[in-house]
C-alpha positions, 0 to 999 in steps of 0.5 A: 377333087382338090389337090393336096399341096406339096411343099418341099423344104430346101436344106443342108444334109449330109447322109441322114444328118440335117441342119435343124433336125428338131425344128424339121420334125416339128414342121413335118408334124405340123404339115400333117395337121395342116393337110399338106405333103411336106418333105426335106431335100438338098440340091443333089436330091433333085432329078430334073429329067423325071421331075422327081425328088428324093425327099426325106421325112421323119418316122418316130419308129424308124428315124429319117426315111427317104422316098421319091416325091413329086415336084413341089408346088412351093419350096420353103428355103431353109438353107443357111449359110455355111462356109463350104462347097455344099453352100456354093452348090446351093447358090448355083441351084438357087440361081437356076430359079426353076422352082417356085419359092415361098422366100427369096434369098437375102443378101449379106449384112452389108448389102442389106444395110445399104438397101435399108439405109437408102430408105428414108422411112428406115433411117431413124432406126439404123445405127452407123454401119460401114464396111470394115476398114482401119479408117472406119474403125477409127472414125466410129471409135472417135465418135462412140465409146464402143463398136462392133465388128461382125462378119458380113455373113453368119448367124448365131452370134458367131464371129462378133467382137465388141471393141470398147475404148476405156482410158487409152486402151481398147478391150475386145470381147466376143465369140469365135466361129464356134461360139467360144468366148474370146477377150483381149486388150490392145493399146492402139488401133494398129494392134487391134487391126493386127489382132483382127487380121489373125482372128477373122476368117475370109468373110468381109466384116462390117463395123457398127456403132455400139449402142447404149443398150446395157439395160442390165449391168454388164449384160448384153440385152436385145429384143428378138421379134419374129414377123411372118406372113400369115395364111392369106399372105399379110405380114403379122408380128408373131411374137417378141421376147427379150434376150439377156446375154451371160455376164461379160458377153458381147452377144445375147444369143440363146445358143451362147448361153443367153436367157429369155425374158417376157418383153412387157414385164421386163420393159415395164420394170425399167420404163413403166407401163405407158412408155413400154406400150410406146416402145412395143408399138415402135418395134411393130412399126419397125418390123413392118417397114423392114419387111416391106422394104426387104421384100420390095428389093429382094423379092417375096419373103416368108418370115424375118427375125429382127434383132432390136436394140432398146437403148437406155433412153427407150429408143429403138434400133434395128441391129440385124435382120435374119431371113431364116430364123429360129423360134426357140425363144417362144418355147424358152418363154413358155409361150407354147401357143406362139411357138406352135403358131411360129412353126405353122405359119410358114406352112400356111403361107406356102399352102396359100401360095400353092393355091393362089400362086 
């Protein structure tokens, strides 16, 4: 008799509060349809002696419930960065490497950029990016009308500042670590550095060339692309969508008030049908090359979300890579079949690994 695959999902929890409860409920429902046992756990739920795990699952009638589960055949790592002690415990847990993971950890933004920029096939898609220093900030502002300062760790548009040089002044616009809008005006680079030193947290920062991706006036616009392993382990683009930030916002993230638009329709209104097809094909090439490069350097991956900038000339740029992405853009777009597929694919790939790993 064929064994039912057992899949564990490694995540943060505090009591019965989870990092992504809505997504996990959908993941658990999908696991039943796909014929696997799936449960959530955090590092302290693991009993190495008995090889059992105090896992969690969802009951519509009773909420989050817990019971002892067998050791997983495969683990999907959904533990996202958090600046706390629990995250340090998670890092120590991962370094033990005593479980079979569907996805390895990805390094911080700076390390990822270094890896990608060393790959000749990636060069044309990468904006100038450096580890932040006052000198590098000056160099980029001398060459470009605006730049971005980003935390090397972190997601969701938190801690990002856009610095724009206009007529002898510098306008700063961004979101703090609670996604609250921030803005300021500085008269010199020295003043900018003082402002940043007060505002930023202990994370390392990167400084990145600003791109002319203002496809709509006063709006931040980018493309969110999700590429995932399908059920036989091959990379495939699940879907893409445009994110349009609120007026006078440095970011386009949906959590920060952005809205989603269907990609082809949006691009066709700006570039026409033929050019739109070329841009979409370029996005696919970028996604596949990024996935192969990341996997070659960091180990097996499950899925990657790419934030892609399309400038006013129609050129494609890689802004950021996220190894533990959301997928709500497809629900926002009403692409419910794509949304469902984006939830099921990680389970299908983990199930494949359980039987072929």
